[in-house]
C-alpha positions as CSV (number, residue, x, y, z in Angstrom):
1,D,110.5,35.3,36.4
2,N,111.9,31.6,37.4
3,G,109.8,29.8,34.4
4,F,107.5,28.1,36.8
5,D,103.4,27.7,35.9
6,Y,102.6,28.8,38.9
7,L,99.3,26.6,39.5
8,E,101.2,23.5,38.2
9,F,103.8,24.5,41.2
10,R,100.8,24.9,43.8
11,L,99.7,21.5,42.9
12,W,103.1,19.6,43.2
13,I,103.2,21.8,46.9
14,G,99.8,20.8,47.9
15,L,100.1,17.3,46.9
16,W,103.3,16.6,48.5
17,S,102.1,18.4,52.0
18,A,99.1,15.9,51.5
19,F,101.3,13.3,51.0
20,F,103.7,14.1,54.1
21,C,100.5,14.8,56.2
22,L,99.5,11.0,55.5
23,V,102.3,9.4,56.6
24,L,102.5,11.4,60.0
25,V,99.0,10.2,60.4
26,A,99.6,6.9,59.4
27,T,102.5,6.7,61.7
28,D,100.8,8.2,64.7
29,A,103.6,11.0,64.7
30,S,101.5,13.9,66.2
31,F,102.8,12.7,69.8
32,L,106.1,14.4,68.4
33,V,104.3,17.7,68.7
34,Q,105.3,18.0,72.2
35,Y,108.9,18.5,71.3
36,F,108.3,21.0,69.1
37,T,105.6,23.1,71.0
38,R,107.7,24.9,73.5
39,F,110.7,25.3,70.8
40,T,107.9,27.3,68.3
41,E,106.4,29.4,71.1
42,E,110.0,30.8,72.4
43,G,111.1,31.4,68.7
44,F,107.9,33.6,68.0
45,S,108.2,35.3,71.5
46,S,111.9,36.4,70.7
47,L,110.9,37.7,67.2
48,I,108.2,39.6,69.2
49,S,111.1,40.9,71.3
50,F,113.3,41.8,68.8
51,I,110.6,43.6,67.1
52,F,109.5,45.4,70.4
53,I,113.4,46.4,71.4
54,Y,114.1,47.3,67.2
55,D,111.1,49.8,67.4
56,S,112.1,51.4,70.7
57,F,115.7,52.1,69.3
58,K,114.3,53.4,65.9
59,K,111.9,55.8,68.0
60,M,115.2,57.0,70.5
61,L,116.9,57.4,67.5
62,K,114.4,59.6,65.8
63,L,114.0,61.6,69.1
64,A,117.5,62.4,69.3
65,H,117.6,63.9,65.9
66,Y,114.5,65.9,66.5
67,Y,115.8,66.8,70.1
68,P,119.6,66.7,70.0
69,I,121.9,66.8,73.1
70,N,123.5,69.7,74.0
71,S,127.3,68.6,73.8
72,D,128.1,72.3,74.8
73,Y,126.9,71.6,78.6
74,K,129.4,72.3,81.2
75,I,128.7,70.8,84.6
76,D,130.8,74.0,86.1
77,Y,128.1,76.7,84.4
78,V,125.1,75.0,85.7
79,T,124.2,78.2,87.8
80,Q,124.9,80.6,85.1
81,Y,122.2,79.0,82.6
82,D,118.9,80.9,82.7
83,C,115.0,80.1,82.2
84,M,112.3,82.2,81.5
85,C,108.5,80.5,81.1
86,M,106.2,82.9,80.0
87,A,102.7,83.4,78.7
88,P,102.3,83.8,75.1
89,T,101.6,87.4,74.1
90,I,98.3,87.7,72.0
């Protein structure tokens, strides 16, 4: 869509990545990983937490749609509500 040749674009990405990797290896920059590891770990753990929180809210809203809350419930009439459990008739 943007008019890029896909394989040429991938080639340039690979060459730049290789160049930066060689520079990092030549300067022994691997010791910097200790400063990024904790940050990356916390970033992924917060992302996973947000996904679980989002899913739980989505399920709660779906349950509220299928089983709506009784808005006509009156606390004064609690003893007047009736519930009968009966075996199904065959």
